[in-house]
C-alpha positions as CSV (number, residue, x, y, z in Angstrom):
1,D,-49.4,-57.6,-77.3
2,L,-50.0,-59.4,-74.0
3,S,-48.9,-62.7,-75.4
4,Q,-45.4,-61.4,-75.8
5,P,-42.8,-60.9,-73.1
6,G,-42.2,-57.4,-71.6
7,W,-45.6,-56.1,-71.5
8,Q,-45.3,-55.7,-67.7
9,E,-42.3,-53.7,-67.9
10,L,-44.0,-51.5,-70.4
11,L,-46.9,-50.9,-68.0
12,T,-44.6,-50.0,-65.1
13,S,-42.5,-47.7,-67.3
14,H,-45.7,-45.8,-68.1
15,G,-46.7,-45.3,-64.5
16,F,-48.3,-48.5,-63.4
17,N,-47.7,-49.0,-59.8
18,P,-48.0,-52.6,-58.5
19,E,-48.1,-51.4,-54.9
20,R,-51.5,-49.7,-55.5
21,K,-54.9,-51.3,-55.5
22,T,-56.0,-51.6,-59.3
23,I,-59.0,-52.7,-61.2
24,C,-57.8,-54.7,-64.3
25,I,-60.4,-55.3,-67.0
26,G,-59.9,-57.7,-70.0
27,E,-63.2,-57.7,-71.7
28,G,-63.3,-59.4,-75.1
29,L,-59.7,-60.4,-74.8
30,T,-59.2,-64.1,-73.6
31,M,-60.9,-65.5,-76.8
32,Y,-58.0,-64.0,-78.9
33,L,-55.5,-65.7,-76.8
34,T,-54.6,-69.4,-76.7
35,Q,-55.4,-71.3,-73.5
36,E,-51.7,-71.3,-72.6
37,E,-51.5,-67.5,-73.2
38,V,-54.5,-66.9,-70.9
39,T,-53.0,-69.1,-68.3
40,N,-49.6,-67.1,-68.5
41,L,-51.4,-63.8,-68.5
42,L,-53.1,-64.8,-65.3
43,S,-49.8,-66.0,-63.8
44,S,-48.3,-62.7,-64.6
45,L,-51.2,-60.6,-63.1
46,L,-51.2,-62.7,-60.1
47,I,-47.5,-61.7,-59.5
48,M,-47.8,-58.0,-60.5
49,L,-51.4,-56.9,-59.1
50,H,-51.7,-55.7,-55.4
51,E,-53.6,-58.3,-53.2
52,D,-56.5,-56.0,-53.0
53,S,-56.9,-55.5,-56.7
54,S,-59.8,-56.6,-58.7
55,L,-59.7,-58.5,-62.0
56,I,-62.6,-58.6,-64.4
57,L,-62.4,-60.9,-67.4
58,S,-64.9,-62.1,-70.0
59,F,-64.6,-65.6,-71.7
60,M,-66.2,-67.0,-74.7
61,D,-68.6,-69.8,-73.9
62,P,-68.4,-72.5,-76.6
63,G,-72.1,-73.2,-75.9
64,R,-73.3,-69.8,-76.6
65,N,-76.2,-69.1,-79.1
66,T,-77.8,-65.8,-79.0
67,N,-78.6,-63.1,-81.5
68,T,-75.8,-61.0,-80.4
69,D,-73.4,-63.9,-80.8
70,K,-74.5,-64.5,-84.3
71,F,-74.0,-60.8,-85.1
72,A,-70.5,-61.0,-83.5
73,D,-69.7,-64.1,-85.6
74,H,-70.7,-62.4,-88.8
75,I,-68.5,-59.4,-88.0
76,R,-65.6,-61.6,-87.0
77,G,-66.0,-63.7,-90.3
78,A,-65.8,-60.4,-92.3
79,T,-62.6,-59.4,-90.6
80,N,-61.1,-63.0,-90.6
81,E,-60.6,-63.0,-86.8
82,K,-60.2,-66.3,-85.2
83,Y,-61.2,-67.2,-81.6
84,K,-58.3,-69.2,-80.1
85,A,-59.6,-70.1,-76.6
86,N,-63.0,-70.6,-75.0
87,I,-64.3,-71.9,-71.7
88,A,-67.8,-72.8,-70.6
89,A,-69.4,-70.5,-68.2
90,A,-69.7,-73.4,-65.7
91,D,-66.0,-74.0,-65.8
92,V,-64.8,-70.4,-65.2
93,P,-64.8,-70.5,-61.4
94,E,-62.7,-73.6,-61.3
95,F,-60.3,-72.3,-63.9
96,M,-59.8,-69.0,-62.2
97,L,-59.1,-70.9,-58.9
98,K,-56.7,-73.1,-60.6
99,N,-54.8,-70.0,-61.7
100,G,-54.8,-68.4,-58.3
101,F,-57.8,-66.2,-58.5
């Protein structure tokens, strides 16, 4: 659970080496975290990732309206999952810069 303390130590105890260049992918993740949890995650990643590492994240755009999103909303409704955070596509670059990326 990336919203809970200790996940960084768990990664390193299982072989993650912060001295090595890494690609970190968080696709379909941020919408299940609160805005504060996303910010905390980015702060932690900024500290633990090597400076030459890459970070790939997806964000839920509150203005989305596609057939794929309608299907995802249907499935999410059936499983009672709730989105906690979203950010408009146009705001992502500023948000990432504000958080050190």
